C-alpha positions as YAML, in Angstrom:
chain: A
units: angstrom
residues:
- id: 1
  name: MET
  ca: [-5.73, -1.85, -14.46]
- id: 2
  name: SER
  ca: [-7.84, -4.63, -13.41]
- id: 3
  name: GLN
  ca: [-11.05, -3.83, -11.94]
- id: 4
  name: GLY
  ca: [-13.38, -5.35, -9.44]
- id: 5
  name: SER
  ca: [-12.04, -6.64, -6.15]
- id: 6
  name: ASN
  ca: [-8.71, -5.00, -6.97]
- id: 7
  name: PHE
  ca: [-10.01, -1.39, -6.53]
- id: 8
  name: VAL
  ca: [-9.91, -0.68, -2.85]
- id: 9
  name: ASP
  ca: [-10.56, 3.02, -2.04]
- id: 10
  name: TYR
  ca: [-10.95, 2.75, 1.72]
- id: 11
  name: VAL
  ca: [-8.94, 1.06, 4.42]
- id: 12
  name: LYS
  ca: [-8.78, 1.28, 8.25]
- id: 13
  name: ILE
  ca: [-5.13, 0.56, 9.71]
- id: 14
  name: CYS
  ca: [-3.90, 0.87, 13.36]
- id: 15
  name: CYS
  ca: [-0.70, 2.90, 13.26]
- id: 16
  name: ARG
  ca: [1.97, 2.91, 16.31]
- id: 17
  name: SER
  ca: [4.89, 5.24, 15.92]
- id: 18
  name: GLY
  ca: [8.29, 4.27, 17.65]
- id: 19
  name: GLN
  ca: [9.02, 5.33, 21.26]
- id: 20
  name: GLY
  ca: [11.94, 7.76, 21.61]
- id: 21
  name: GLY
  ca: [15.00, 6.37, 23.34]
- id: 22
  name: SER
  ca: [16.05, 7.62, 26.92]
- id: 23
  name: GLY
  ca: [19.10, 10.30, 27.21]
- id: 24
  name: SER
  ca: [21.89, 8.67, 29.14]
- id: 25
  name: ALA
  ca: [22.83, 9.69, 32.54]
- id: 26
  name: HIS
  ca: [26.74, 8.70, 32.32]
- id: 27
  name: LEU
  ca: [29.42, 10.55, 34.07]
- id: 28
  name: HIS
  ca: [32.55, 10.56, 32.19]
- id: 29
  name: ARG
  ca: [35.39, 8.32, 33.70]
- id: 30
  name: ASP
  ca: [39.01, 7.22, 32.17]
- id: 31
  name: LYS
  ca: [42.35, 6.29, 33.96]
- id: 32
  name: ASN
  ca: [43.13, 10.09, 34.05]
- id: 33
  name: THR
  ca: [39.75, 11.45, 35.35]
- id: 34
  name: ALA
  ca: [38.04, 9.67, 38.40]
- id: 35
  name: LYS
  ca: [35.58, 12.23, 38.73]
- id: 36
  name: GLY
  ca: [34.56, 13.58, 35.30]
- id: 37
  name: GLY
  ca: [31.35, 15.90, 34.39]
- id: 38
  name: PRO
  ca: [28.09, 14.40, 32.59]
- id: 39
  name: ASP
  ca: [28.67, 13.22, 29.17]
- id: 40
  name: GLY
  ca: [25.37, 11.11, 28.56]
- id: 41
  name: GLY
  ca: [24.13, 11.56, 25.26]
- id: 42
  name: ASP
  ca: [20.51, 12.12, 23.89]
- id: 43
  name: GLY
  ca: [18.05, 9.16, 22.96]
- id: 44
  name: GLY
  ca: [16.89, 8.79, 19.34]
- id: 45
  name: ARG
  ca: [13.65, 9.67, 18.24]
- id: 46
  name: GLY
  ca: [11.28, 7.14, 17.52]
- id: 47
  name: GLY
  ca: [10.40, 6.46, 14.02]
- id: 48
  name: HIS
  ca: [7.26, 8.03, 12.14]
- id: 49
  name: ILE
  ca: [4.70, 6.46, 10.12]
- id: 50
  name: ILE
  ca: [4.82, 8.35, 6.98]
- id: 51
  name: LEU
  ca: [2.63, 8.30, 3.53]
- id: 52
  name: LYS
  ca: [4.07, 8.87, 0.42]
- id: 53
  name: GLY
  ca: [2.58, 9.65, -2.79]
- id: 54
  name: ASN
  ca: [3.02, 7.47, -5.89]
- id: 55
  name: LYS
  ca: [1.40, 8.32, -9.23]
- id: 56
  name: GLN
  ca: [1.93, 4.45, -10.29]
- id: 57
  name: LEU
  ca: [-0.60, 3.35, -7.88]
- id: 58
  name: TRP
  ca: [-4.32, 3.46, -8.30]
- id: 59
  name: THR
  ca: [-5.58, 1.64, -5.43]
- id: 60
  name: LEU
  ca: [-5.00, 1.06, -1.74]
- id: 61
  name: LEU
  ca: [-5.27, -2.50, -2.43]
- id: 62
  name: HIS
  ca: [-1.75, -3.24, -1.09]
- id: 63
  name: LEU
  ca: [-2.75, -1.92, 2.38]
- id: 64
  name: LYS
  ca: [-6.05, -3.72, 2.76]
- id: 65
  name: PHE
  ca: [-4.71, -6.75, 4.77]
- id: 66
  name: ARG
  ca: [-2.09, -4.68, 6.49]
- id: 67
  name: LYS
  ca: [-4.04, -4.08, 9.97]
- id: 68
  name: HIS
  ca: [-1.04, -2.83, 11.97]
- id: 69
  name: VAL
  ca: [1.71, -0.64, 11.19]
- id: 70
  name: ILE
  ca: [4.37, -0.33, 13.44]
- id: 71
  name: ALA
  ca: [7.69, 1.85, 13.33]
- id: 72
  name: GLU
  ca: [10.98, 1.08, 15.11]
- id: 73
  name: ASN
  ca: [11.74, 2.68, 18.84]
- id: 74
  name: GLY
  ca: [14.75, 4.95, 19.10]
- id: 75
  name: GLU
  ca: [18.10, 3.77, 20.70]
- id: 76
  name: ASN
  ca: [19.03, 4.95, 23.97]
- id: 77
  name: GLY
  ca: [21.75, 7.78, 24.42]
- id: 78
  name: GLY
  ca: [25.41, 6.62, 25.31]
- id: 79
  name: LYS
  ca: [28.50, 7.80, 26.99]
- id: 80
  name: SER
  ca: [30.78, 10.38, 25.49]
- id: 81
  name: LEU
  ca: [27.71, 12.40, 24.31]
- id: 82
  name: SER
  ca: [26.90, 9.85, 21.65]
- id: 83
  name: THR
  ca: [23.17, 10.11, 20.40]
- id: 84
  name: GLY
  ca: [21.06, 7.12, 20.29]
- id: 85
  name: LYS
  ca: [20.02, 5.91, 16.50]
- id: 86
  name: ASP
  ca: [16.57, 7.06, 15.49]
- id: 87
  name: GLY
  ca: [13.98, 4.53, 15.04]
- id: 88
  name: LYS
  ca: [13.25, 3.62, 11.28]
- id: 89
  name: ASP
  ca: [10.30, 5.14, 9.74]
- id: 90
  name: ASP
  ca: [7.58, 3.42, 8.20]
- id: 91
  name: ILE
  ca: [6.83, 4.67, 4.89]
- id: 92
  name: LEU
  ca: [3.54, 3.62, 3.16]
- id: 93
  name: GLU
  ca: [3.22, 4.67, -0.69]
- id: 94
  name: VAL
  ca: [-0.37, 5.56, -1.35]
- id: 95
  name: PRO
  ca: [-2.18, 6.87, -4.78]
- id: 96
  name: LEU
  ca: [-2.43, 10.32, -5.33]
- id: 97
  name: GLY
  ca: [-5.84, 11.64, -3.99]
- id: 98
  name: THR
  ca: [-5.33, 9.54, -0.68]
- id: 99
  name: VAL
  ca: [-7.09, 11.49, 2.35]
- id: 100
  name: ALA
  ca: [-5.71, 10.44, 5.87]
- id: 101
  name: LYS
  ca: [-8.47, 10.73, 8.52]
- id: 102
  name: ASP
  ca: [-8.50, 10.24, 12.21]
- id: 103
  name: ALA
  ca: [-10.69, 7.01, 12.67]
- id: 104
  name: GLU
  ca: [-11.96, 8.15, 15.99]
- id: 105
  name: THR
  ca: [-13.00, 11.83, 15.29]
- id: 106
  name: GLY
  ca: [-13.46, 11.79, 11.45]
- id: 107
  name: GLU
  ca: [-11.06, 14.82, 11.46]
- id: 108
  name: ILE
  ca: [-9.12, 15.19, 8.05]
- id: 109
  name: LEU
  ca: [-5.52, 15.28, 8.64]
- id: 110
  name: PHE
  ca: [-4.26, 16.06, 5.31]
- id: 111
  name: GLU
  ca: [-4.38, 14.66, 1.78]
- id: 112
  name: ILE
  ca: [-1.48, 13.43, -0.66]
- id: 113
  name: THR
  ca: [-1.86, 14.96, -3.99]
- id: 114
  name: GLU
  ca: [1.31, 15.00, -5.66]
- id: 115
  name: ASP
  ca: [4.11, 12.27, -6.49]
- id: 116
  name: GLY
  ca: [6.79, 12.12, -4.00]
- id: 117
  name: GLU
  ca: [5.02, 14.04, -1.38]
- id: 118
  name: THR
  ca: [5.56, 12.71, 1.84]
- id: 119
  name: LYS
  ca: [3.64, 13.61, 5.18]
- id: 120
  name: ILE
  ca: [3.90, 12.19, 8.77]
- id: 121
  name: LEU
  ca: [0.88, 10.36, 9.44]
- id: 122
  name: THR
  ca: [1.76, 9.46, 13.21]
- id: 123
  name: PRO
  ca: [4.93, 11.07, 14.68]
- id: 124
  name: GLY
  ca: [7.50, 9.00, 16.65]
- id: 125
  name: GLY
  ca: [8.30, 10.07, 20.26]
- id: 126
  name: ARG
  ca: [10.87, 12.49, 21.02]
- id: 127
  name: GLY
  ca: [14.54, 11.20, 22.32]
- id: 128
  name: GLY
  ca: [15.10, 12.18, 25.97]
- id: 129
  name: LEU
  ca: [18.09, 14.61, 26.70]
- id: 130
  name: GLY
  ca: [21.16, 13.13, 27.97]
- id: 131
  name: ASN
  ca: [22.38, 14.40, 31.57]
- id: 132
  name: TRP
  ca: [24.89, 16.94, 30.10]
- id: 133
  name: HIS
  ca: [21.92, 18.99, 29.28]
- id: 134
  name: PHE
  ca: [21.14, 19.57, 33.12]
- id: 135
  name: LYS
  ca: [24.56, 20.82, 34.10]
- id: 136
  name: SER
  ca: [24.69, 24.29, 35.63]
- id: 137
  name: ALA
  ca: [26.92, 26.20, 37.89]
- id: 138
  name: THR
  ca: [25.21, 24.76, 41.03]
- id: 139
  name: LYS
  ca: [24.55, 21.37, 39.83]
- id: 140
  name: GLN
  ca: [27.95, 20.00, 38.10]
- id: 141
  name: THR
  ca: [27.28, 16.28, 37.80]
- id: 142
  name: PRO
  ca: [23.45, 15.91, 37.34]
- id: 143
  name: ARG
  ca: [23.00, 12.04, 37.61]
- id: 144
  name: PHE
  ca: [19.53, 11.78, 36.00]
- id: 145
  name: ALA
  ca: [18.47, 12.02, 32.14]
- id: 146
  name: GLN
  ca: [15.27, 12.53, 30.66]
- id: 147
  name: THR
  ca: [13.09, 9.24, 29.48]
- id: 148
  name: GLY
  ca: [12.19, 8.87, 25.88]
- id: 149
  name: GLU
  ca: [8.75, 10.23, 24.84]
- id: 150
  name: ALA
  ca: [6.09, 7.25, 23.95]
- id: 151
  name: GLY
  ca: [5.00, 6.87, 20.57]
- id: 152
  name: GLN
  ca: [1.56, 7.18, 19.54]
- id: 153
  name: GLU
  ca: [-1.22, 4.77, 18.64]
- id: 154
  name: ARG
  ca: [-4.25, 5.64, 16.66]
- id: 155
  name: TRP
  ca: [-6.27, 4.02, 13.99]
- id: 156
  name: MET
  ca: [-6.23, 6.06, 10.74]
- id: 157
  name: ILE
  ca: [-8.78, 5.91, 7.70]
- id: 158
  name: LEU
  ca: [-7.05, 6.08, 4.42]
- id: 159
  name: GLU
  ca: [-9.40, 7.00, 1.62]
- id: 160
  name: LEU
  ca: [-8.94, 7.63, -1.90]
- id: 161
  name: LYS
  ca: [-10.56, 10.14, -4.26]
- id: 162
  name: ILE
  ca: [-9.79, 9.60, -7.78]
- id: 163
  name: LEU
  ca: [-7.89, 12.35, -9.38]
- id: 164
  name: ALA
  ca: [-9.13, 12.44, -12.91]
- id: 165
  name: ASP
  ca: [-9.80, 15.16, -15.42]
- id: 166
  name: VAL
  ca: [-13.36, 14.53, -16.32]
- id: 167
  name: GLY
  ca: [-16.16, 12.61, -14.11]
- id: 168
  name: LEU
  ca: [-18.88, 10.71, -15.80]
- id: 169
  name: VAL
  ca: [-22.33, 11.60, -14.27]
- id: 170
  name: GLY
  ca: [-25.43, 9.75, -14.97]
- id: 171
  name: PHE
  ca: [-28.08, 7.23, -13.75]
- id: 172
  name: PRO
  ca: [-27.08, 3.90, -13.77]
- id: 173
  name: ASN
  ca: [-27.55, 2.45, -17.13]
- id: 174
  name: ALA
  ca: [-27.07, 5.99, -19.04]
- id: 175
  name: GLY
  ca: [-24.45, 4.19, -21.30]
- id: 176
  name: LYS
  ca: [-21.30, 5.72, -19.33]
- id: 177
  name: SER
  ca: [-19.19, 2.73, -19.19]
- id: 178
  name: THR
  ca: [-19.89, 1.92, -22.86]
- id: 179
  name: LEU
  ca: [-19.17, 5.59, -23.67]
- id: 180
  name: LEU
  ca: [-15.72, 5.08, -21.70]
- id: 181
  name: SER
  ca: [-14.94, 1.93, -23.41]
- id: 182
  name: VAL
  ca: [-15.13, 3.67, -26.86]
- id: 183
  name: VAL
  ca: [-13.24, 6.73, -26.33]
- id: 184
  name: SER
  ca: [-10.44, 5.34, -24.17]
- id: 185
  name: ALA
  ca: [-8.31, 2.22, -23.40]
- id: 186
  name: ALA
  ca: [-10.54, 1.35, -20.39]
- id: 187
  name: LYS
  ca: [-12.14, -2.21, -20.68]
- id: 188
  name: PRO
  ca: [-15.06, -1.68, -17.96]
- id: 189
  name: GLU
  ca: [-17.27, -4.63, -17.47]
- id: 190
  name: ILE
  ca: [-20.56, -3.58, -19.41]
- id: 191
  name: ALA
  ca: [-23.95, -5.16, -19.00]
- id: 192
  name: ASP
  ca: [-27.70, -3.76, -19.56]
- id: 193
  name: TYR
  ca: [-28.66, -3.56, -15.96]
- id: 194
  name: ALA
  ca: [-28.26, -0.83, -13.15]
- id: 195
  name: PHE
  ca: [-25.17, -0.70, -11.18]
- id: 196
  name: THR
  ca: [-22.72, -2.40, -13.41]
- id: 197
  name: THR
  ca: [-20.16, -0.03, -12.44]
- id: 198
  name: LEU
  ca: [-19.60, -0.85, -8.64]
- id: 199
  name: VAL
  ca: [-16.00, 0.66, -8.73]
- id: 200
  name: PRO
  ca: [-14.96, 3.70, -10.50]
- id: 201
  name: ASN
  ca: [-13.43, 2.76, -14.14]
- id: 202
  name: LEU
  ca: [-10.48, 4.75, -15.18]
- id: 203
  name: GLY
  ca: [-9.77, 5.38, -18.88]
- id: 204
  name: ILE
  ca: [-6.96, 7.39, -20.46]
- id: 205
  name: VAL
  ca: [-8.23, 9.23, -23.67]
- id: 206
  name: SER
  ca: [-6.08, 10.26, -26.32]
- id: 207
  name: TYR
  ca: [-6.53, 13.39, -28.16]
- id: 208
  name: ARG
  ca: [-5.14, 15.46, -30.84]
- id: 209
  name: ASP
  ca: [-1.23, 16.11, -30.79]
- id: 210
  name: ASN
  ca: [-0.56, 13.41, -28.45]
- id: 211
  name: LYS
  ca: [-2.39, 15.02, -25.74]
- id: 212
  name: SER
  ca: [-4.52, 12.78, -23.42]
- id: 213
  name: PHE
  ca: [-6.78, 13.26, -20.33]
- id: 214
  name: ILE
  ca: [-8.02, 10.66, -17.65]
- id: 215
  name: MET
  ca: [-12.10, 9.92, -17.56]
- id: 216
  name: ALA
  ca: [-13.48, 8.13, -14.91]
- id: 217
  name: ASP
  ca: [-16.95, 6.51, -15.01]
- id: 218
  name: ILE
  ca: [-18.35, 7.02, -11.67]
- id: 219
  name: PRO
  ca: [-21.11, 4.34, -10.54]
- id: 220
  name: GLY
  ca: [-24.73, 5.72, -11.36]
- id: 221
  name: ILE
  ca: [-26.43, 7.87, -9.06]
- id: 222
  name: ILE
  ca: [-29.82, 7.36, -8.22]
- id: 223
  name: GLU
  ca: [-32.16, 10.15, -6.69]
- id: 224
  name: GLY
  ca: [-31.36, 10.46, -3.08]
- id: 225
  name: ALA
  ca: [-27.66, 9.38, -3.42]
- id: 226
  name: SER
  ca: [-26.74, 12.36, -1.66]
- id: 227
  name: LYS
  ca: [-28.73, 11.39, 1.48]
- id: 228
  name: GLY
  ca: [-26.78, 8.03, 1.29]
- id: 229
  name: LYS
  ca: [-29.33, 6.09, -0.47]
- id: 230
  name: GLY
  ca: [-28.09, 3.06, -2.93]
- id: 231
  name: LEU
  ca: [-24.25, 3.48, -3.15]
- id: 232
  name: GLY
  ca: [-24.54, 7.13, -2.38]
- id: 233
  name: TYR
  ca: [-21.80, 8.91, -0.99]
- id: 234
  name: ARG
  ca: [-19.19, 6.46, -1.51]
- id: 235
  name: PHE
  ca: [-19.06, 7.23, -5.01]
- id: 236
  name: LEU
  ca: [-20.16, 11.00, -5.05]
- id: 237
  name: ARG
  ca: [-16.72, 11.22, -2.95]
- id: 238
  name: HIS
  ca: [-14.64, 10.68, -6.20]
- id: 239
  name: ILE
  ca: [-16.70, 13.31, -8.01]
- id: 240
  name: GLU
  ca: [-15.24, 15.98, -5.89]
- id: 241
  name: ARG
  ca: [-11.85, 15.59, -7.50]
- id: 242
  name: ASN
  ca: [-12.72, 15.58, -11.39]
- id: 243
  name: SER
  ca: [-12.17, 19.09, -12.86]
- id: 244
  name: VAL
  ca: [-14.88, 18.32, -15.52]
- id: 245
  name: LEU
  ca: [-18.31, 16.69, -15.12]
- id: 246
  name: LEU
  ca: [-19.63, 15.14, -18.28]
- id: 247
  name: PHE
  ca: [-23.16, 14.52, -17.93]
- id: 248
  name: THR
  ca: [-24.36, 11.37, -19.81]
- id: 249
  name: ILE
  ca: [-28.04, 11.03, -20.63]
- id: 250
  name: PRO
  ca: [-29.61, 8.51, -22.84]
- id: 251
  name: SER
  ca: [-31.99, 9.84, -25.63]
- id: 252
  name: ASP
  ca: [-34.21, 7.40, -24.77]
- id: 253
  name: THR
  ca: [-34.76, 8.49, -21.19]
- id: 254
  name: GLU
  ca: [-38.57, 8.23, -19.87]
- id: 255
  name: ARG
  ca: [-38.19, 11.67, -18.39]
- id: 256
  name: SER
  ca: [-36.95, 15.13, -20.56]
- id: 257
  name: ILE
  ca: [-33.31, 15.44, -20.78]
- id: 258
  name: THR
  ca: [-33.70, 18.77, -18.86]
- id: 259
  name: GLN
  ca: [-35.39, 17.11, -16.07]
- id: 260
  name: GLU
  ca: [-32.72, 14.31, -15.64]
- id: 261
  name: TYR
  ca: [-29.97, 16.78, -15.81]
- id: 262
  name: GLU
  ca: [-31.56, 18.99, -13.31]
- id: 263
  name: ILE
  ca: [-32.04, 15.68, -11.02]
- id: 264
  name: LEU
  ca: [-28.18, 14.86, -11.18]
- id: 265
  name: LEU
  ca: [-27.24, 18.33, -10.64]
- id: 266
  name: LYS
  ca: [-29.25, 18.75, -7.70]
- id: 267
  name: GLU
  ca: [-27.85, 15.33, -6.15]
- id: 268
  name: LEU
  ca: [-24.49, 16.63, -6.68]
- id: 269
  name: THR
  ca: [-25.06, 20.07, -5.22]
- id: 270
  name: GLU
  ca: [-26.90, 18.55, -2.17]
- id: 271
  name: TYR
  ca: [-23.82, 16.47, -1.65]
- id: 272
  name: ASN
  ca: [-21.39, 19.28, -1.95]
- id: 273
  name: PRO
  ca: [-22.50, 22.90, -3.12]
- id: 274
  name: GLU
  ca: [-18.89, 23.43, -4.51]
- id: 275
  name: LEU
  ca: [-19.56, 21.06, -7.22]
- id: 276
  name: ILE
  ca: [-22.02, 23.58, -9.05]
- id: 277
  name: ASP
  ca: [-18.72, 25.67, -9.75]
- id: 278
  name: LYS
  ca: [-17.19, 22.95, -11.99]
- id: 279
  name: PRO
  ca: [-17.39, 23.15, -15.83]
- id: 280
  name: ARG
  ca: [-20.01, 20.99, -17.35]
- id: 281
  name: VAL
  ca: [-20.35, 19.05, -20.68]
- id: 282
  name: LEU
  ca: [-23.62, 17.23, -21.64]
- id: 283
  name: ALA
  ca: [-23.55, 14.22, -23.90]
- id: 284
  name: ILE
  ca: [-26.69, 12.83, -24.95]
- id: 285
  name: THR
  ca: [-26.17, 9.27, -25.99]
- id: 286
  name: LYS
  ca: [-27.91, 6.52, -27.96]
- id: 287
  name: LEU
  ca: [-27.86, 9.03, -31.27]
- id: 288
  name: ASP
  ca: [-28.23, 5.97, -33.35]
- id: 289
  name: LEU
  ca: [-31.69, 5.58, -32.01]
- id: 290
  name: LEU
  ca: [-32.78, 9.00, -33.17]
- id: 291
  name: ASP
  ca: [-33.76, 10.52, -36.70]
- id: 292
  name: ASP
  ca: [-32.84, 14.06, -37.64]
- id: 293
  name: GLU
  ca: [-36.54, 15.63, -36.86]
- id: 294
  name: LEU
  ca: [-36.66, 13.89, -33.31]
- id: 295
  name: LYS
  ca: [-33.23, 15.22, -32.56]
- id: 296
  name: GLN
  ca: [-34.26, 18.79, -33.77]
- id: 297
  name: GLU
  ca: [-37.19, 18.49, -31.27]
- id: 298
  name: MET
  ca: [-35.04, 17.39, -28.27]
- id: 299
  name: GLU
  ca: [-32.52, 20.21, -28.94]
- id: 300
  name: LYS
  ca: [-35.32, 22.86, -28.47]
- id: 301
  name: GLU
  ca: [-35.71, 21.69, -24.89]
- id: 302
  name: LEU
  ca: [-32.17, 21.08, -23.93]
- id: 303
  name: PRO
  ca: [-30.79, 22.97, -20.61]
- id: 304
  name: LYS
  ca: [-29.40, 26.21, -21.83]
- id: 305
  name: ASP
  ca: [-26.37, 26.69, -19.67]
- id: 306
  name: VAL
  ca: [-24.27, 23.88, -20.78]
- id: 307
  name: PRO
  ca: [-22.43, 22.91, -23.86]
- id: 308
  name: TYR
  ca: [-23.69, 19.63, -25.45]
- id: 309
  name: VAL
  ca: [-23.32, 16.93, -28.19]
- id: 310
  name: PHE
  ca: [-25.24, 14.10, -29.22]
- id: 311
  name: VAL
  ca: [-23.08, 11.04, -29.34]
- id: 312
  name: SER
  ca: [-23.44, 7.24, -30.32]
- id: 313
  name: ALA
  ca: [-20.85, 4.74, -28.85]
- id: 314
  name: ALA
  ca: [-22.77, 1.88, -30.86]
- id: 315
  name: THR
  ca: [-21.52, 3.72, -34.23]
- id: 316
  name: GLN
  ca: [-18.79, 5.96, -32.64]
- id: 317
  name: LYS
  ca: [-20.75, 9.39, -34.02]
- id: 318
  name: ASN
  ca: [-19.71, 12.66, -32.76]
- id: 319
  name: LEU
  ca: [-17.00, 11.17, -30.59]
- id: 320
  name: SER
  ca: [-14.21, 13.65, -31.71]
- id: 321
  name: GLU
  ca: [-16.62, 16.57, -31.19]
- id: 322
  name: LEU
  ca: [-17.32, 15.25, -27.72]
- id: 323
  name: LYS
  ca: [-13.58, 15.02, -26.92]
- id: 324
  name: ASP
  ca: [-13.12, 18.80, -28.52]
- id: 325
  name: LEU
  ca: [-15.76, 19.93, -25.85]
- id: 326
  name: ILE
  ca: [-14.21, 18.37, -22.88]
- id: 327
  name: TRP
  ca: [-10.69, 19.47, -23.86]
- id: 328
  name: ARG
  ca: [-11.88, 23.14, -24.07]
- id: 329
  name: ALA
  ca: [-13.43, 22.65, -20.87]
- id: 330
  name: ILE
  ca: [-10.41, 21.20, -19.00]
- id: 331
  name: GLN
  ca: [-8.33, 24.09, -20.52]
- id: 332
  name: ASP
  ca: [-11.02, 26.69, -19.34]
...
């Protein structure tokens, strides 16, 4: 998956569903019948605008430049009780984890989480009833029918929350991208400055016996992200969907590991208190900078409630132990 400008996780589109066709007010006539009863058919329904999950898609890029989505109108009813044709639906394929919202109210309408799953984003108008529906004992030949219902026009927001098994959580420059690049097939841009990762990078991590899991490197959190500082909310959104949170803290951090861990945890919980319930694993990176004595000193001060492992992306030390810890957390 190419990164950078191709990763689009937010689009705003104007959706106009089709208008329903009108019912027909036709009265039956043929060479044997001068004054027949009503035989006007119903109008067809207007086309819906539908979202459909597609697990091959990773981004909303294909919808970025499509500002207006317009479904077809339904056809009018005809004589001999013939029903008008329904308007053609417009089906938008979206990646799994796409959330649909009403742009004006901000209300979340639904979320697409499964491959092939379809949900109506903007329903088409109903077709009008033909005049034969209105026939009664007292009104044998109604000369009226119902008009079709108008379609809807609404601005919608589609937002993508990445569905990954593991989300990497850490401050900018904590070595997350480097770690992802050595444990998976991802090729994130890596540089030694904060905020290199401006879009979530996904990597597939191979595990024993042909198993694998998906890891997402989410851009670095800075203190205050939950209040919208820095790149804030936009990235915390992606963490909501990960089943395991992998905290990455470099061994050369200026604060203690525990302090750093607690700040990260606080940011996540202020954003969404439910994140506290997710399984967590702690990776202390840059093990190659430590000798045994220093490592033992650090171990005494680590947070108590989280399984941890010291790793080095540079020397690839303890990476399989890290994968074991993550796999156990995913399975639990």
